[in-house]
N, C-alpha and C positions, 0 to 999 in steps of 0.2 A: 028140256031134259035136265034133270038134276045130275050134277057131276059126282062121280064116286070119289070120296075123299082119299081112298087108297091111291088112285092115280095121281092125285095132286101131291101127296106126300112123297111118292116115288120120284116125281119130277123134281121136287125141291131138293132131294138128297142124292140124285143119281150121279154116278161117276161119268165124267165126260168121255165121249167116244161114240161109237155107232149106237150104243144103247140110248144115247140122248135122242138121236133122230127117230128111233123106233118108238120110244115112250112118248115123245112130244107129238109125233104123228097121230098116235092113238088118242091122246088127250085132246088135241086140237080138232080132230075129226068130230069128237063129241061136241066141242065148242061150236063147230060149224053146223051141227045137227045132221051129220051124215056119217055113214060107215067109213072107216079107214080103207083106203084102196090097198089091194094086195100087189106086191111087186115080185115078178119072177126075174131070175137072172142075178148077177152079182150086185152086192150092195155098193153104193157110192158114198163119198164123203158127205157128212152132214152139211146141208145148205139152208136149213130152216124148213118150216112147214107152211105151205101155201094155204091161204084162207080166202073166204068169200063172204059177202053180205055186209050190210051197213054196220059200221062200228057203233057200239052203244054210246050214247051221248052223256055228258056230264057238265057241271059247272062248279068251279072251285075258286079259291083265291091263291095267288102265287106268292113267292118269297118277298115280293114288294107290296103285298096287300091288294093287288089288282085282281078284280073279278074277271074271269074269262071262261068261256065254254068251248068244248070241242068244235061245235058248229061255227065258231068264229074263224076257224082255219079251213073252211071250204076253199078249194083252189090251192091249198098247200099240201105238201107231203108232210105227214105227221109221224114223228118217231116217238113212240109212247112206251114208257117203262114204269114199273112200280118199285119204289124204293123205301127202305127204312132209314130215316135220317140219322139213326144212332148205330147203324150197322157198321161193322169193322172188317168185313171180308168180301162177300159177293157184291154188295151194293157199291163199294168203292171201285171194284173191278168193272162193274157195269158203267159207272161214271167215267172211268178212265177211257173205256172204249167209245163212249158217246163223244168225249172230247177229241179223241183220235179220229173219229169219223168226221167231225166238223173240220178239223185241221187238214185232213187229207183232201176233203172236197175242195177246200179253199186253195190248197197247194196245187191241186190238179186243174185249177181254173174252172171248176164246176160252179154254175150259178146256183147257190144255195139260199138265195134271198127269200125263197118261199118254201124252205124246209124248216119246220119248227120242231124243237125237242121238248117233250113234255114228260115230267115225272109226276106220278101220283103217290102220295104218302101212304104207307101202310102202318104207321106207328101212331095210334090214337093217343098215346101217352105223351107224345111230343108233336102236337098238331098245330102249333102256332106258326105264323109266317116267319118269326125269328128263328124257330127251330129248323125250318127247311132252308132258310138263308145261311145258317151256319154250315150246313152240309154243302150247300152250293159253293160257298167260298173255300171251304176246306179242301174240296176235291177239284177245284178249278173249273167248275161248270159255268161260272160267271164269264169265262172266256168265250162262251157261245152266245152271241147276241140274241138268239131266239130261244134261249133256255127259260123254261118256267117250271118250277117245282111247286106243284099244286097240293093244297091241303084243305081240310075242313073238319067238321064234327064227325064222330063215329057214325051217326045215322045217315050222313051224306056219303061217307067213304065206303061203308060196307056194301051197299047195293052195287057200286061200281066194281069193287073187287069181284063180286059174284058174277056180274055181267061179263067180265073178261076172264072168268075161270081162274081167278087168282086166289089161292089158299093162303090165309094169314093166321098163324097161331103161335103161341108160346108153349114149348114143351112143358107138360104138367110137372109141377114140383121143381122147375128150374127157374132161375132168375137171369138166365142168359138172354141172348138176342132173340128177336122174333124170327121165326122161320116163315118164309113166303116163297111163292113161285117166282123164279128169276126169269130174266129175258126181256125181249123188246118186241113190240108190235109195230108194223108199218101200215099206215093208213093212207090211201091215195087221195087225190084232189077232189074226188066225188064223195069222200067220206066213207068209202068201203075199206074194210080190213083186208090186207093183201098178204102179209107175211107175219109169222111169229118166229123169232130167232132166239134160241136159248143161250144164255151166258154160259160159256164152257166152265164146267166144274171138274174138280179132280180130288182124289184122295191124297192128302198130304203125306200119308205113309207110303204111298206107291212110288216105285222107282221109275214108272213109265210116265213120261210127260205127255201132255195133250199134244197130239200131232195133227189135229184137224184144223180147218180154217178158223181164224179168230173172229170174234164178234164184229170188230170194226171193219174187217175186210168184207164180211157178208153184208153189213149195213151199207157200205159204200156201193157195193155191186148192185143191190136192189134199189137203192135211192136213185142211182144213175138211170136205171131202167124206168122208174116211175116218173122221173121228170122229163123224159123224152115225150114229144108230142105223139098222141095216139097210143099211149102205153096200154 
């Protein structure tokens, strides 16, 4: 099913809060190929959107120039995100929470030796290994031993963005940053997609801070579940 661009744009700019959970649920239900479930009763805090089905495969090169495929990590929990290596706002926030996730797992004694963190580049104007290495070092992602920032040519990247329902565009007439769908996918050891968790966004002009669970907390919670035997 072809995704409606309106849904993707709304997700990319939505203000964090319960609206995030509602919009992401609707969008990812389409990604799953099923209708969103209806919920009766009170709404709960956003915890991500549960997914199902085999995660779309890909092969790219990372910041070190090493070629690798998603299928190379069968038997691992995969933390997958899509980043613009020239972004100055949401992508650094996502990077921070990836680093916090790894550090917390380590601090709590969780065996994360088979948890891999993958980023896929959304900026085809800066798609060299050196470009993604710069972002990796600038935001401390090189502190994660299993971090790989993957990149490739436009014709390689675009089908993967589409497969994961990631909208990537530059506002017409603007020379600013690329707009793209934020957030993180969790893929289990069998290669199935299990969760999509949106990076919390907020309106800088708003006086109301984000009060929901932060991205790293949700990632740690779901990773712990996935690495348990028989998850």
